[in-house]
Every structure is written in C-alpha cells, then in structure tokens.
N, C-alpha and C positions, 0 to 999 in steps of 0.2 A: 306535538306529542313528546313527552319526556323520554329521552334516551338514556338508559342506564347501562353502564359497561362494568361487568365484573372483570377487572383487569387481571390478566395473567402476566402483565408486563409492567405496569406502573410501579408496583412495589419493587420490582427488580431494578428498574431505572432509577429509583430514588434512594435505595438503601446502600448503594456504594459497592465497593469491591467484595464485601463480605457476602454478597448474594451470589457470587459466581458459582459456588458449589450447588446452589439451588436451581441454577438455570438448566441443569441437565435433564430434569424430568418435570413434566407439567404438574404432577400431583404435589411436588414439594414447593412450588412457587407460592409466595405470599399472595393473598387475594385482597383486593380493595374494591369497594363499590364507588364508582365515580359517576356523578350526574353530568352528562355532557352539556346540559343547559345551565349548569352552575358556574358562571364565569369567575366568580371569586375563588372557588375551589380549584378550577382548572388553572387560573393564573398563578396560584400558589404552587401547584404542582409543576407548572412550566418553569417557575423561578428556581425550584429545587433541582429540576432536571438540568437547567442551564448552568447552575452552580456546580453540579457534579461533573459536568463535561467541560467546564472552563469556557463557556460561551460568553462572549462580550460583544455587544452590538454597538454600532457607531452612532446611532441616533434613536430617538423614541419611535420614529417612523419605521426604522428597520426592525426594532424590537417588536413592534406591533405586527409587522409583516411575518416575522419568523414565528410569532405566536400563532398566527392564523394557519401557517403551513404545518406547524407542530400539531395543532388541533385537527387539521384535516387528516394527517397521518394517524392520529389517535382514533378517529372515526373509521379509517380503513382497517386498523387493527381490530376494532370491534366487529366489523363485518366478517373479517377472517375468522375470528374466534367462534362465530356462530356456525362455521362449516365443519367443525370437528375434524380437522385435518391431523396428520401425523406430526406436524411441526407447528410452532407458534411464533407469533411476531411480537416485537416489543419496542419500547422507546429507546432505540440504539442512539449512538452519538450522531447519526444521520437523520434524526427525526425532525429537524427544523429546516430541512431542504427538500425541494421537490424532487421527483424521480428524474426529471430532465437534468437538474443540477447535479444530482448524484452521478448520473451516467457521464456527464462531461468532466466532473472533477475527480472521480474515483475509479471509473472503468473506461475512461476515454482512450486507453491504450489499445490501438488496433494491432492484433497479433496477425501479421500478414503471413499466411502459410506459404505463399509463393517464394518468400525469402528464406524459408527454412532450409538448412543445409541438405543437399541432395546426396551427400556421401553415404555409402552403404555402411551400416554398422552391424555388429553381431548382436545376438540376444542371448546372454549367458544363462537366462532362467528358463529357456525353452523347454528343457526336459525335467524341470524341477516339479515337486509336488507342493501345492499351496495348502497350508492348514486352514481350518474353518474360520479362524479369526487371527488378527495380528494388530498390535498397537505398539508402535515404536516409541511412543512417549514413555511407556512402562519399562522400556529397555535402555533408557538413557541416551537415545539416539536423536532426540529432538530438543533444540534449544527453546528458550522462552519465546512467547508470542511477541512479535515486533509490530511497529506501526509505520507504514510508508508515508503517512500524511497525504497531502494532496499532490505529491510528486508521482508521476506515472511510472514508478520503478518496480511494479509488482514482479516483472520478469527477473530482476536482480534478487529479490527476496526468495522467489521460487527456486532459482538456480543455487543460490547460497544455501538454502535449506537442504537441497540434495547433497551438496558437498559436505555440509556439517554432519548430515546423517551417515554417509559412508565413512567419513573420517572417524566418527565416534565408534562405528561398528568395527573398523579395522584397528583402531588404536586404544579403544576403551576410554577415550576422553572426549567429552562434548565441549567443543570450542566454538564460541560465537564469532562468526567471520564477517567481513566488511562488505556490506552492500554499497556503501559510498564509494569504495574503490572502483566497483563496476560502473556506477553512475558517472564518476569523474573521468575514468581512464579507458573504459571499454567503448570506444567511439568509432571504430572502423565500420561497424554495421549497426550497432545499437545506438540509441539516442537519449540516454540518460532519463530525465523526467518525462520525455516525450515517447517513451516506449522502447521495446526491444523483444528479443527472443532468447529463451533459455539456452538453446543449443549454441548460439553465438557467445553467450556468457561462458559456457564450458570451454569453447574454443579459446577465448581470451585467457582464462586461467591456465590452460595447457600451454599456450604460447608464451605467457608471462613467466611460467615456471612456478606458479603458486599464487596464493592470495593472503592478504594480511588479516589481522584480527579486527573485530569490531571495536575492541578497546583501544587499539593503536590508531585506527582510521575510522572514527565514529561517524554515524549517520547524521546528516544535516537536513535531508529532505529537499535539497535544492541542487541544481547543477552547479558544480564547482570546478576549479582548476585542478588537474591531476597532480597529486603530490608524488613525484617520481621516487623520492627516497622511500616512502611507505609502499609505493607500488612494487618496489624491489625487495620488500620484506616478505619473503616466501615462507610463511609460517606453516601453511597447510598446502599440500600438493595433491593433484589427481593425475591419473595415467590415461585418461580418456573419458569418453561418454558413449552411451548407446541409446538408440531410439527404440522404444517398445513398438512392436508391430501395430500399425494403425487400425483403429476400429475393432480391436480384439480384446474384449473384456477379460477373458480368461488369461491372456498374456499379461494384461495390466495387473491382475490379481497376483500372478506369479512374481511379477517384478516388485510389487509392494510387499509381498511376503519376504523378499530379499533385502529391501532397503527402502527408505523414503524416496518418492518419485515426483519429479516436477511434472505438473499437468496444467493445461490451459482450459478455461471454461468460459461460458457466457454468464456474466454475473451482474448485469445491469438492471434486472427487474426490481420492481418495488418490494416484492417479498424478500429478495436478497438484501435490499437496503435495510429492512426492518427485521430480518431473521434473528430470532432470539434463542431457539433451541428446538430439539426434536429431529426427526429424520426428514430432511427437505425433499418434498415430492412436487414442488411447485412448477409453474410454467417457465420454460426457458428454451432457447434455441441452441444453435451451434455457431453463432457469430462470435468466435472466441475473442474476448476482450480483457481477460484477467488471468495472470499466472499465479498458481497456488501450489501447495505441496500435499500430496497424498501420503499420509503417515500410518495408515492402517485400514482395516475393514472389519466388519462384524455383522451381526443381525440383531434385530429387536422384534420379537414376535415373527410375523410373516414377512417383515421388511428387511432386506439386505441393504447395507450402507457402506459407503466409503467414509473414512475419517480424514478430513481435510484441514490443514493448517492455513489460515489466512494471514494477511499482513495489514489488518485494519485495527490492530490493538486489541486489548482484552475486553473492552466494553462493547463488543459486538459478538453475536452468536453465543456459543457455549464457551465462554472465556477465551474468545478469539478463534475457536474452531467451529467447523461445520460438519454435520453428518448429512451426506447426500445419498439418495437412493441408488442402489446398485442392482443390477439384473432387472432393468425395466423391460416391459413387455410391449411397448408401443411400436409403431412403424419405424421409428428412428432408433431402435434398440442398439443397433451396431455402433452408433456414435456415443452411447452412454448419455445419462442425464446431463444437460448443459454442455454436451460435447466433450466430456472428460476422457473418452477413449480415443480422441482424434490424434493427439500428438504428445503422448507422454515421453519423457526421457529421463535419464539418471546419470550421475557421475560415476566413474569407475576408478577405484583406487586399489593398487596392489603393492606399491612401494612405500617405505616409511617416510615420514616427514623429515626435513633437514633440522638441525638444531635450531631452537627458537632464538632469534637474534635479540629478543627483548625489545623494549620501547625504542622507536625510531625517531631520531631528531627530524624536525620538519625540513623540507627542502629549502635552500637559500631563497630569500625573497627576490622575486624578479624586480627589475627597475620600476621606478615610479611612472605613472601615466602623465604624459605632458599635456597640459591644457593649452598653454601658449608659451611665449618666450620666457615668461617670468613665473608662471605658476604650474604646480604639479599636484597630483593626487596620489595616494598610496597605490601600490600594485593591486590589481583585481578590483579597482574602483572605476567609476565612470565620471568624467568631467561634465558638469552641468552648469550652464551660464546662469548666474543669479542677478546680473545687472546688464541686460542688453541695451545697446544704443544703436539703432539701425542694424547694420551688419557687424558691428563691433561688440565685443563683450568686455566690460570694464571690471567685472568681478566674477570669480568662478567658485563653485561649490563642488563637493565630492559626494557621490552616492556610493555606498560601500558594497556595491555589487558590480561584477563585470557585465557589460552590455545592457545596462539598465536603461529604462525609459525616463527621460527628464520631463517632469510635469510642467504645464504651462504657467503655473503660479510662481515659477522660478525659486521654489523653496522645497518642494517635495520631489520624490522619484519613486519608481516602481521596478520590481524584478522583471527581467525580460520575458519570463513566462506568464506574467500578469501585467501586460503592457498598457492597460486602459486605466488612466488616472481618473477616478471619480472623487473629485475634490469635495463635493457636497457630502458624500457619505464617508469620506476619510478612508477610502479603500482603493486598493489596486485589484483590478478585475481581469479575468481571462478574456471576457467578451463584454461588449457594451451593455448587453441585456442581463448579465449575471447579477445576482443579488448578494453573493457571498464571495469574499476574496481575502486578501491579506492587507494589513494596515499599511497606509502610506508611510514611506520612509523619509526622514528629514535629511537634508544635505548638511555636510560639515564644510567648514571653510577650507579652501585649497591652500596648500603650502606655498609661501612666497620665497622664491629663490633669488637672493640678492645678486648672485653672479650671472643669473640668466642661463638659459639653455641654448648653447651655441652648437 
C-alpha cells in the first residue's frame, strides 16, 4: 500500500537556514507530498538533507545504512504527524542515526544527583512575583545558540548560559563566554566531554576568580590541555550561585522571571531527537541526562510552556530552542516534564567585572613528548610506532592528540574518547558496534633529535 506523507518537516530540512523563522508555527511550514515508496525521490531528498548538514559517509555501505536509518526516521515522523500533537517532528541533523546512537552520542552524560553539592544556598526570588510570561532573548540576556558537538559538555553550556545571562542583566552587555575553559580546566569533579554538573562549574568559576571569553578561549568540542594563561583571564566574574528549591515549579518560575536558569532534563527520547517545533508534550522520564538553559516561559492556548535553550546548534528544534510543557497534571507533576523541576540552579552576580585584559597570549608550550632516545613528538601528541620489529620500534609517528589510540595498521590513530579503530570504515568509534564516529587521523613523522635525549 502506497504511503504518502504530507511533510511538515522535509521542506524545513531541505530549505536551509532561511526556514528557521517558519519552524515556530505548524501553519507556516512549507508542505511537500512525499511518496515513501518512491526510492528515487527519497534518495534525492536524502542527498539534499545530507548536503545541508555536511554529512559525509566513509563508504557506499555506510551511505546505504544511513539512508535506511533516515528513511525509518521519516516514517516515524509520518506516524507522529497523524496524531495531531501540540508539537511536530522533523528531519533534524540527527535523522540519520538510530535513537540508541543518539542517546550514546548526545545524551550519554549521566547527571549524578548524588554528587550535587549539598551546601545550603539561599533563594533570592522566594518572595518575588512572577509575571505571566518572560523571554530573556528579547531583553538581550541570551547569546546565540551554540553546538556542543558529540562532546558530552552540555553541563558547561548550561552553566555558561546562566553566567552569560546574569552578566548581561547586571552589566547591560551580552558577552559569549568560554565553555572550553570549563571542559579543559574544571576537572576536580567534572569530567570534560564525559559529563559534569552545573553547580560544580559555578564552583570552579568562583574559585578561579572568573571565566574567559569564547573569543579568547574558543570551543573545540574535545577534551584538551588547560591553557593556564587564558584560565587566568578573568573577564566575567560571579559572586556565588543558588539552587532553586527542588520539585517546586512555582519557585522555578520565579527564578526564570529573574534570570536565565540552568536546568537538567531527560532528553534521550526519539521525539527529542527529531523535535522540530511546537510545545513539547512527549514521553520522557526523570533520568536526567542533559543540561540546558531555561530562558523564559509563556502560554499557547491552553498549554503553558518553558522556553529552553539547547546546545545542539540551530538546525534542531525552533532554531536551537525547545518549548516544553509547563504545569503538567500527571502523577509526576512535581518533577516537571522530563524532570525540569528537579535540580535548577543559577549564578549570582552583584559586583562589577574587572577591566578586560584583552586577548591573552597562549601559555608557553610544554616540552616535547619523548618517543625514544632519538625521536620526539610535539607537546600534546601521542607517540605511535610505525615500524615495529619484535619488541623494538625502528620508526615513530606522532598523533596530534594527547592520550590517543594508535591503530594496528601503524599509520592511523584515534582520539582517546573514540578509541576503536575501524579501519574498514575509516572511522574512530566510541564502541565496537557504533556506526558513526570521527574520521581516522593520520600520523606524522616524529622529529629526529641528532643530540639524543639524555
């Protein structure tokens, strides 16, 4: 039986950034009729979608596999569209991966509540009155949507968003701050691309005396070596942070009325993966796995919602934002949809920033990595043998990442957080059964030291 889908999504996925404004309301979306049995048409649409999102596959087999996953997600979108829900799904940049892959790669960060700071904090908004609606984007307190990539650094983006918000409110200037500084340097409790907690990020900024700008310490999407010179560039400071009372939606509303607030949610569902617009009322639990930023709230008809800034780039949701149902009435209402009420927190700022020191020179390069008596690699590289003879190595190569995995072909290497070398696919994978990863890296020749390393 021929399946025909009136796409509320394909046109948005194919038309590029110009469609972002159309994503906010279903009625304004371009509509296309797509025959799910027409392989030629679907293949053309997949090619256009892949081009838009910069997707490049390592082989014809991988291309075919991704096409089948993409088509399965398209069929799921069709089934959803027939339910007449308050939100709609689309061909987001995650449409060529399975939901299991999505969970592992983009929401694998486990937010362990047992590690949350137990210190008692005040709640300065307890006696305030919250207006009917708030949108801090319209007040200049929210920077542009950012993209964490496949690094599990959502906690850093959430915390930085809160600091950016209160800094803009107190100083009148929206300054984009450095998530990479947190990923590289905030390592006492947080774990860079392997996850963390927003409260500990606030603790780091407090103890460090401030945080650098995004422009001076840009985001790389990988764990890196802490640049101490830039870590000491205290462009924006905070004076503390406070936890919103747990499971208290009215308290969260008061807090968001006062400033953007860091929140944790469960975001691993398939509807989250493909969310394209509307007020999200989908299925989700309270297994918190993703840090985001509540930047406002409002109502649409009979539905109340939170305005949430995500860190998956502009080609997801409503130009990078999500509207989540507020004031839910089910048995878990105290937790909020997807657990949003469980552990909100926000940065506190009362004092002015120090004078901006301007661009910071990079820290002095650490010494080279010694491979053997005669050969070295640049700092923050890994020595990989390229010509083993028994237990000896007659030639060395350098992989341009610290703690990299050296592949068995003696030619390639992989980042430590993608340690599986899939030589046939040309990819570095997080696990043996993953289908998507990062491209294999080639080694460079080690430097020969004529004087030797004595």
